[in-house]
LOSERO-339128 format. One line per 10 residues: their letters; for each residue x, y, z of N, C-alpha, C, O. Coordinates in steps of 0.1 Angstrom, whole numbers. Layout:
% residues N
A) X:Y:Z:X:Y:Z:X:Y:Z:X:Y:Z  ...
% end
This chain:
% residues 44
MGKGDRKTRR) 746:-127:171:746:-142:169:736:-149:178:734:-144:189  731:-159:173:722:-167:181:710:-172:173:710:-173:161  699:-174:180:687:-179:174:681:-169:163:675:-174:154  683:-156:165:677:-147:156:685:-144:144:680:-138:134  698:-149:144:707:-146:133:705:-157:122:709:-169:124  699:-154:111:696:-164:101:708:-168:92:707:-177:84  720:-162:95:732:-166:88:740:-177:95:749:-183:89  736:-180:108:743:-190:115:735:-203:115:723:-203:112  742:-214:118:735:-227:118:724:-227:129:713:-232:126  726:-222:140:716:-222:151:704:-214:147:692:-217:149
GKIYAGSFGK) 706:-203:140:695:-194:135:687:-201:124:675:-199:124  694:-209:116:687:-216:105:678:-227:111:667:-230:106  683:-234:121:676:-245:128:663:-239:134:652:-244:133  665:-227:141:654:-220:147:643:-216:137:631:-217:139  648:-210:126:639:-205:115:633:-216:106:623:-214:100  640:-228:107:636:-239:98:639:-237:84:632:-242:75  650:-230:81:654:-228:67:668:-235:65:674:-240:74  672:-235:52:684:-242:48:693:-232:40:687:-222:34  706:-234:39:714:-226:31:729:-230:32:731:-242:34  738:-221:31:752:-224:31:757:-230:44:764:-240:45
SRPKHPARHN) 752:-224:55:756:-229:69:748:-241:73:752:-247:83  737:-244:66:729:-256:70:724:-262:57:712:-260:53  732:-270:50:728:-277:38:717:-287:40:717:-293:51  708:-289:31:697:-298:33:701:-312:33:697:-320:41  710:-316:23:714:-330:22:730:-330:20:734:-331:9  738:-329:31:752:-329:29:758:-341:24:768:-341:17  752:-353:26:757:-366:21:757:-367:6:765:-374:0  747:-360:0:746:-361:-15:757:-354:-22:760:-357:-33  763:-344:-16:772:-335:-22:787:-340:-20:796:-335:-27  789:-349:-11:802:-353:-8:809:-362:-18:820:-360:-22
SKSAPAKAKH) 802:-372:-23:808:-382:-32:802:-379:-47:791:-383:-50  811:-373:-55:807:-370:-68:811:-381:-78:804:-383:-88  821:-389:-74:825:-400:-83:818:-413:-81:820:-423:-88  809:-413:-71:801:-425:-69:791:-428:-80:785:-418:-85  789:-440:-84:779:-443:-95:765:-441:-90:762:-443:-79  757:-436:-99:743:-433:-96:735:-446:-96:737:-455:-104  726:-447:-86:717:-458:-85:706:-457:-95:701:-446:-98  701:-469:-100:690:-469:-109:677:-467:-101:675:-473:-90  669:-458:-105:656:-455:-98:647:-467:-99:640:-470:-89  646:-473:-111:636:-484:-113:644:-496:-118:645:-497:-131
PTRK) 649:-504:-110:656:-516:-115:647:-525:-123:635:-526:-120  653:-532:-132:645:-541:-141:641:-553:-133:649:-559:-126  629:-557:-134:624:-569:-127:623:-580:-136:619:-579:-148  626:-592:-131:625:-604:-139:612:-612:-136:610:-623:-142
% end
């Protein structure tokens, strides 16, 4: 365990990779029932 272990969070931070122990965007996966924002809102 430690910096060399790519299965741990610390190892992923050191290696610069993402996965189960270090998700890329954890906030995106938390709220599934939230309404999706429009990418290009209509302008008047």
